[in-house]
C-alpha positions as CSV (number, residue, x, y, z in Angstrom):
1,M,15.8,-9.7,-34.9
2,I,13.8,-8.4,-31.8
3,N,10.7,-7.9,-34.1
4,N,10.9,-11.4,-35.4
5,F,10.6,-12.7,-32.1
6,T,7.4,-10.8,-31.1
7,K,5.7,-11.9,-33.8
8,Q,6.8,-16.0,-32.8
9,C,5.9,-15.1,-29.1
10,Q,2.7,-13.7,-29.8
11,Q,1.5,-16.9,-31.4
12,S,2.5,-18.9,-28.3
13,K,1.9,-19.0,-24.3
14,L,4.5,-16.8,-23.8
15,S,2.4,-14.2,-25.5
16,I,1.3,-12.2,-21.9
17,I,5.4,-11.4,-21.2
18,C,6.6,-11.0,-25.1
19,E,6.1,-7.3,-24.7
20,Q,8.1,-7.3,-21.3
21,L,10.9,-9.2,-23.1
22,A,11.1,-6.9,-25.9
23,D,11.7,-4.0,-24.3
24,I,13.9,-5.1,-22.1
25,S,16.2,-6.5,-24.8
26,K,16.1,-3.5,-26.6
27,D,17.5,-1.3,-23.5
28,A,20.3,-4.0,-23.0
29,F,21.4,-3.5,-27.0
30,S,21.5,0.4,-26.7
31,V,24.0,0.1,-24.4
32,N,27.5,1.9,-25.0
33,N,29.8,-0.9,-25.7
34,G,32.4,0.1,-28.4
35,N,32.8,-2.8,-29.8
36,I,28.9,-3.1,-31.0
37,P,29.7,-1.0,-34.8
38,K,32.2,-3.4,-35.7
39,W,29.7,-6.5,-34.7
40,E,27.0,-4.5,-36.6
41,A,29.3,-4.0,-39.7
42,A,30.5,-7.3,-39.7
43,I,26.5,-8.4,-39.7
44,D,25.7,-5.9,-42.4
45,D,28.5,-8.0,-45.1
46,I,27.5,-11.4,-43.7
47,K,23.8,-10.5,-45.0
48,K,25.4,-10.1,-48.4
49,Y,26.1,-13.4,-48.5
50,S,23.4,-16.3,-50.1
51,K,21.1,-18.1,-47.6
52,G,20.0,-21.4,-47.4
53,K,18.3,-24.4,-45.4
54,V,19.4,-25.3,-41.8
55,D,19.7,-28.7,-40.4
56,Y,21.6,-30.9,-38.0
57,Q,24.4,-32.8,-39.6
58,V,26.6,-33.8,-36.5
59,P,28.5,-32.5,-35.3
60,Y,27.6,-29.2,-37.7
61,L,24.7,-27.4,-37.1
62,H,24.3,-27.1,-40.9
63,I,23.6,-23.9,-43.3
64,H,22.9,-24.8,-46.6
65,T,24.0,-21.9,-48.7
66,K,25.1,-21.6,-51.8
67,D,29.2,-21.1,-51.7
68,G,30.3,-17.5,-52.8
69,D,33.3,-16.0,-51.2
70,T,34.1,-18.2,-48.2
71,D,37.3,-16.1,-47.5
72,T,34.7,-13.1,-47.0
73,L,32.4,-14.9,-45.2
74,Q,35.3,-16.0,-42.8
75,Q,36.6,-12.8,-42.4
76,S,33.5,-10.8,-41.3
77,L,32.4,-13.9,-39.0
78,K,35.9,-14.2,-37.7
79,L,34.8,-10.3,-36.0
80,L,32.4,-12.0,-33.8
81,M,35.3,-14.1,-32.5
82,P,35.5,-15.8,-30.0
83,W,33.1,-18.1,-31.0
84,R,33.1,-20.6,-27.7
85,K,30.0,-22.9,-29.0
86,G,28.9,-24.8,-31.9
87,P,30.1,-26.4,-34.4
88,Y,28.3,-24.7,-37.2
89,Q,28.6,-25.6,-41.3
90,I,27.7,-22.1,-43.6
91,G,28.2,-24.1,-47.2
92,S,31.5,-25.8,-47.2
93,L,32.8,-23.3,-44.5
94,Q,33.5,-25.3,-41.4
95,L,33.0,-22.5,-38.2
96,D,34.6,-24.8,-35.5
97,S,33.9,-23.5,-32.3
98,E,35.7,-24.1,-29.1
99,W,33.1,-26.3,-27.6
100,R,32.4,-29.6,-29.8
101,G,28.3,-28.9,-28.7
102,D,26.8,-32.1,-30.6
103,M,28.7,-33.8,-27.7
104,K,26.7,-32.7,-25.0
105,W,23.5,-33.0,-27.1
106,D,23.9,-36.5,-27.5
107,R,23.7,-37.1,-24.3
108,V,21.1,-34.4,-23.4
109,L,18.6,-36.1,-26.1
110,P,17.7,-39.6,-25.0
111,H,16.5,-38.7,-21.4
112,I,14.4,-35.8,-21.8
113,Q,10.7,-35.5,-22.9
114,S,9.5,-34.7,-26.5
115,L,9.9,-30.9,-27.3
116,K,7.6,-31.4,-30.0
117,G,5.0,-28.0,-29.7
118,K,6.5,-27.1,-26.7
119,S,7.6,-23.2,-25.3
120,V,11.2,-24.0,-24.5
121,L,13.9,-21.9,-22.5
122,D,17.5,-22.2,-22.4
123,V,19.4,-20.5,-19.9
124,G,22.7,-19.2,-20.9
125,S,22.4,-20.1,-24.3
126,G,25.9,-18.6,-25.9
127,N,25.0,-17.7,-29.6
128,G,22.1,-20.3,-29.7
129,Y,23.6,-23.8,-31.4
130,F,21.7,-25.4,-28.3
131,T,18.8,-23.2,-28.7
132,Y,18.2,-24.1,-32.6
133,L,18.7,-27.7,-32.0
134,M,16.0,-27.2,-29.5
135,A,13.7,-25.6,-31.9
136,L,15.1,-28.2,-35.1
137,A,13.3,-31.1,-32.0
138,G,10.1,-29.6,-32.8
139,A,10.0,-26.8,-30.0
140,K,6.8,-24.4,-30.8
141,I,9.0,-21.7,-29.8
142,A,12.7,-21.9,-28.5
143,L,14.0,-19.2,-26.3
144,G,17.7,-18.5,-25.3
145,I,18.7,-16.1,-22.8
146,E,22.6,-14.7,-23.1
147,P,23.5,-11.1,-21.0
148,F,26.8,-11.6,-23.0
149,L,26.2,-9.5,-26.0
150,L,28.7,-10.4,-28.1
151,F,26.7,-13.7,-28.5
152,N,23.9,-12.2,-29.2
153,Y,25.5,-10.4,-32.4
154,Q,26.6,-14.4,-33.3
155,F,22.7,-15.5,-33.3
156,Q,22.1,-12.6,-35.4
157,A,25.1,-13.3,-37.7
158,L,24.0,-16.8,-38.1
159,R,20.3,-16.0,-38.3
160,T,20.3,-13.5,-41.6
161,L,22.2,-16.8,-43.5
162,M,19.3,-19.0,-43.1
163,D,16.3,-19.3,-45.2
164,N,13.1,-19.6,-43.2
165,P,14.7,-19.9,-40.0
166,P,14.0,-22.5,-37.3
167,N,11.5,-20.7,-34.6
168,A,15.1,-20.3,-32.3
169,F,15.8,-16.6,-30.3
170,V,18.4,-15.6,-28.4
171,L,17.8,-12.3,-26.3
172,P,20.3,-10.3,-24.0
173,L,18.8,-11.4,-20.6
174,K,19.3,-12.8,-17.3
175,L,17.0,-15.3,-15.7
176,E,16.2,-12.8,-13.2
177,Q,14.7,-10.5,-15.7
178,I,12.2,-13.8,-16.9
179,P,8.6,-12.7,-15.7
180,T,7.9,-15.3,-12.9
181,E,5.0,-16.6,-15.0
182,P,4.6,-20.9,-15.2
183,L,4.8,-20.4,-18.9
184,F,7.8,-22.9,-20.1
185,D,7.3,-26.8,-20.6
186,T,11.0,-27.4,-21.2
187,V,14.0,-25.4,-19.1
188,F,17.5,-25.9,-20.2
189,S,20.4,-25.1,-17.1
190,M,23.6,-26.1,-19.1
191,G,27.2,-24.8,-17.7
192,V,24.9,-22.1,-15.7
193,L,24.7,-23.2,-11.9
194,Y,28.5,-23.4,-10.9
195,H,28.8,-19.7,-11.9
196,Q,25.5,-19.2,-9.3
197,K,26.8,-17.5,-6.0
198,D,23.4,-18.3,-4.4
199,H,22.4,-22.0,-6.3
200,L,19.3,-22.6,-4.4
201,L,17.9,-19.1,-5.8
202,H,18.9,-20.1,-9.3
203,L,17.4,-23.6,-8.7
204,Q,14.4,-21.7,-7.6
205,Q,14.1,-19.1,-10.4
206,L,14.6,-21.8,-12.9
207,K,10.8,-23.7,-11.5
208,N,9.6,-20.5,-11.2
209,V,8.9,-20.2,-14.3
210,L,8.3,-24.1,-15.2
211,T,4.5,-25.0,-15.7
212,N,3.3,-27.6,-13.5
213,G,4.9,-31.1,-14.5
214,G,7.5,-29.4,-16.8
215,E,10.8,-30.7,-17.1
216,L,14.1,-29.3,-16.4
217,I,17.1,-30.5,-17.9
218,L,20.1,-29.1,-15.6
219,E,24.3,-30.0,-16.4
220,T,26.7,-28.9,-14.4
221,L,30.1,-29.5,-12.9
222,I,30.3,-31.9,-9.9
223,I,32.9,-33.5,-8.3
224,D,33.2,-37.7,-7.1
225,A,31.6,-37.8,-3.4
226,K,35.0,-39.0,-2.5
227,Y,36.3,-35.5,-2.7
228,G,33.4,-34.5,-0.2
229,E,29.9,-33.1,-0.7
230,Q,31.2,-29.8,-2.3
231,I,34.1,-27.8,-3.3
232,I,34.3,-24.2,-3.7
233,P,37.6,-23.0,-5.1
234,K,39.4,-19.9,-3.5
235,D,40.8,-18.3,-6.7
236,R,40.2,-19.9,-10.1
237,Y,39.1,-23.1,-11.6
238,A,40.4,-24.5,-14.8
239,R,41.2,-21.1,-14.9
240,M,37.4,-19.9,-15.0
241,R,36.6,-17.0,-12.9
242,N,33.5,-16.9,-10.8
243,V,33.2,-20.4,-10.0
244,W,31.7,-20.7,-6.6
245,C,30.5,-24.3,-6.5
246,L,31.4,-27.7,-7.1
247,P,28.7,-30.3,-5.6
248,S,28.8,-34.5,-5.7
249,T,25.5,-35.5,-7.4
250,D,24.5,-36.8,-3.8
251,T,24.4,-33.0,-2.8
252,L,23.0,-31.6,-6.4
253,H,20.0,-34.5,-6.1
254,G,19.6,-32.8,-2.1
255,W,19.8,-29.2,-3.4
256,L,17.4,-29.8,-6.2
257,E,14.7,-31.7,-3.5
258,S,15.1,-29.1,-1.6
259,A,14.4,-26.6,-4.3
260,G,11.0,-28.5,-4.8
261,F,11.8,-30.5,-7.9
262,Q,10.4,-34.2,-8.0
263,D,10.7,-37.1,-10.1
264,I,15.0,-36.3,-9.7
265,K,17.3,-38.4,-12.3
266,L,20.9,-38.2,-12.7
267,A,21.1,-39.1,-16.1
268,D,24.9,-38.6,-17.0
269,V,28.3,-38.2,-15.6
270,T,30.8,-37.8,-18.1
271,Q,34.5,-36.1,-17.6
272,T,35.3,-33.3,-20.2
273,T,38.1,-33.7,-22.3
274,P,39.9,-32.1,-25.3
275,K,38.4,-33.9,-27.7
276,E,34.7,-32.2,-26.6
277,Q,36.2,-28.2,-25.7
278,R,39.3,-27.8,-27.9
279,A,41.4,-24.8,-29.0
280,T,40.8,-23.7,-32.5
281,H,41.2,-20.7,-34.9
282,W,37.8,-19.2,-34.3
283,I,38.5,-18.7,-30.8
284,G,40.6,-15.9,-31.4
285,D,44.3,-14.3,-29.6
286,N,43.9,-16.3,-26.8
287,T,44.3,-19.7,-28.1
288,Q,43.9,-21.7,-24.7
289,S,41.5,-24.0,-23.9
290,L,40.7,-27.1,-21.9
291,A,44.2,-29.3,-22.2
292,D,45.9,-25.8,-21.1
293,F,43.7,-25.9,-18.0
294,L,44.6,-29.0,-16.4
295,D,47.7,-30.3,-14.8
296,P,50.1,-31.3,-17.6
297,N,51.6,-34.4,-15.4
298,D,48.0,-35.6,-14.3
299,S,45.0,-35.4,-16.5
300,N,42.5,-35.7,-13.6
301,L,43.7,-32.6,-11.8
302,T,43.3,-28.8,-12.7
303,I,46.0,-26.8,-13.3
304,E,45.5,-25.3,-9.8
305,G,44.6,-29.0,-8.6
306,L,41.3,-29.6,-8.1
307,P,39.5,-32.4,-9.9
308,A,39.5,-32.1,-13.5
309,P,35.7,-30.8,-14.8
310,K,33.2,-33.7,-15.1
311,R,29.8,-32.6,-15.9
312,A,26.6,-34.3,-14.7
313,I,23.4,-34.0,-16.1
314,F,19.9,-34.1,-13.7
315,I,16.4,-34.2,-15.3
316,C,13.6,-33.2,-13.1
317,Q,9.7,-32.3,-13.0
318,K,8.1,-29.4,-11.6
């Protein structure tokens, strides 16, 4: 998979950093992780299945394989659980992930510049659902970076099922490992900012890799202004670890200004519902999802008594 990335990368404006990204990725894949043999065995089994062309048929990223032994395919894919991002359809098999990613994409797409011919970075890409959509929207190369190895293997599993896959790639990298070269025309940071201890550093790192005039799409958890400028959860938030800060939209606008972004626009604010984030049999033994993380008596509050998840999309330029 890294070889495929390097070949496409060298044909894009990212060529000067291709070798560095590939070397870091190879090191990440060589770690001692006891799950890797299981994941690789699953992919080897999935490779035996037929390939098909891929397109986007709401809500699914649909791989048009010829139906074979779907029970065996499902069994192999379930060795790679939990499936958080999606949903996908492989032939007639519907892989209903925890998140309905199409709902977020529908909120994002009308507000952004065309991705046609552009170099795109998808920070915290998970298994590459959005990265594929970026490539299908015309990006010359769409690079997802995701340090969690399981999601990289999910990406590989799906790619093996695609005939002539789009120019989308996921590598096991962190944002701070991307060289600070202004090479990306569009950068997406969706569902990442609230996991950062230093939010301003994250915004600066995003800006550093953007071309002059490039566009940032930032999607993150926010609070209504009535709760103040920001909330710093003492422990967990909606049972999530490492949620460091929930700003108001005005506060977040100020952070983007401080980081030096221009033409800052608030494109959307939407409260997350169990229609968008839900438990399915593709998320493994821990079957809890958003409905379990909210106050059973008040869906506007989390189980910890904090404001329920609400997400804002900001669009701005370097």
